[in-house]
C-alpha positions as CSV (number, residue, x, y, z in Angstrom):
1,M,-12.8,-0.8,-8.4
2,N,-13.1,2.2,-6.1
3,R,-13.6,2.2,-2.3
4,S,-17.4,2.0,-2.3
5,E,-17.4,-0.9,-4.8
6,L,-14.8,-2.7,-2.6
7,V,-16.9,-2.1,0.5
8,S,-20.0,-3.5,-1.2
9,A,-18.1,-6.6,-2.5
10,L,-16.6,-7.2,1.0
11,A,-20.0,-6.8,2.7
12,S,-21.7,-9.3,0.3
13,R,-18.9,-11.9,0.7
14,A,-18.7,-11.6,4.5
15,G,-22.5,-11.3,5.0
16,V,-22.3,-8.1,6.8
17,S,-23.7,-4.6,6.2
18,N,-21.8,-2.0,4.1
19,T,-21.3,0.1,7.2
20,E,-19.6,-2.7,9.0
21,A,-17.4,-3.6,6.0
22,D,-16.5,0.1,5.7
23,K,-15.5,0.2,9.3
24,V,-13.3,-2.8,9.0
25,L,-11.6,-1.5,5.8
26,G,-11.0,1.8,7.5
27,A,-9.5,0.1,10.6
28,L,-7.3,-2.0,8.3
29,Q,-6.1,1.2,6.6
30,E,-5.3,2.9,10.0
31,V,-3.4,-0.1,11.3
32,V,-1.3,-0.5,8.2
33,V,-0.5,3.2,8.1
34,E,0.5,3.3,11.8
35,Q,2.7,0.3,11.6
36,V,4.5,1.2,8.4
37,A,5.0,4.8,9.6
38,G,6.6,3.3,12.8
39,G,9.0,1.3,10.7
40,E,7.2,-2.1,11.0
41,K,6.6,-4.4,8.1
42,V,3.0,-5.5,7.6
43,Q,2.7,-8.8,5.9
44,I,-0.5,-10.7,4.9
45,T,0.9,-14.0,3.8
46,G,0.1,-14.9,0.2
47,F,-1.6,-11.5,-0.4
48,L,0.9,-8.6,0.1
49,S,3.4,-7.0,2.3
50,V,4.0,-3.3,2.9
51,E,7.1,-1.8,4.4
52,R,8.9,1.5,4.9
53,V,12.3,1.8,3.0
54,E,15.1,4.3,3.3
55,R,16.0,6.3,0.3
56,A,19.6,7.7,0.1
57,A,20.3,11.4,-0.7
58,R,21.0,11.8,-4.4
59,T,21.5,14.4,-7.1
60,G,18.7,15.1,-9.5
61,R,17.9,17.5,-12.3
62,N,15.2,20.1,-12.7
63,P,13.5,19.0,-16.0
64,A,12.6,22.5,-16.9
65,T,16.1,24.1,-16.5
66,G,18.4,21.2,-16.4
67,A,20.0,22.5,-13.2
68,E,21.3,20.0,-10.7
69,L,19.7,19.9,-7.3
70,Q,20.2,17.8,-4.2
71,I,17.3,15.5,-3.2
72,P,17.6,14.8,0.6
73,A,17.5,11.3,2.1
74,G,14.0,10.2,3.2
75,Y,11.6,7.3,3.3
76,G,9.4,5.5,0.8
77,V,6.9,2.7,0.8
78,K,7.5,-0.7,-0.8
79,V,4.5,-2.9,-1.6
80,T,5.2,-6.5,-2.6
81,A,2.6,-8.8,-4.0
82,G,2.3,-12.2,-2.3
83,S,2.4,-15.6,-4.0
84,S,-1.4,-16.1,-4.3
85,L,-1.9,-12.6,-5.8
86,K,1.0,-13.2,-8.3
87,K,-0.5,-16.5,-9.2
88,A,-4.0,-15.1,-9.8
89,V,-2.6,-12.4,-12.0
90,K,-0.5,-14.8,-14.1
91,S,-3.4,-17.2,-14.8
92,D,-5.7,-16.6,-17.8
């Protein structure tokens, strides 16, 4: 499902126009990005949670040459499925 299909599905379920559903989806995206970038965890109980995690500096290898290189410390994003999403995926 791509974004336009998601917007159409949301609009039909919520009984709103595609434009309104797209605005809400865009706003959700902006809020999640702002909060996670600021170090806050965003949690929608039962659905999913998104948080910023620290990654330690480490040594890696260049796959083409095999040479070692230092990968600096940084941040990543961790997305965890909530209980209702996990349950829906497990059921047949």
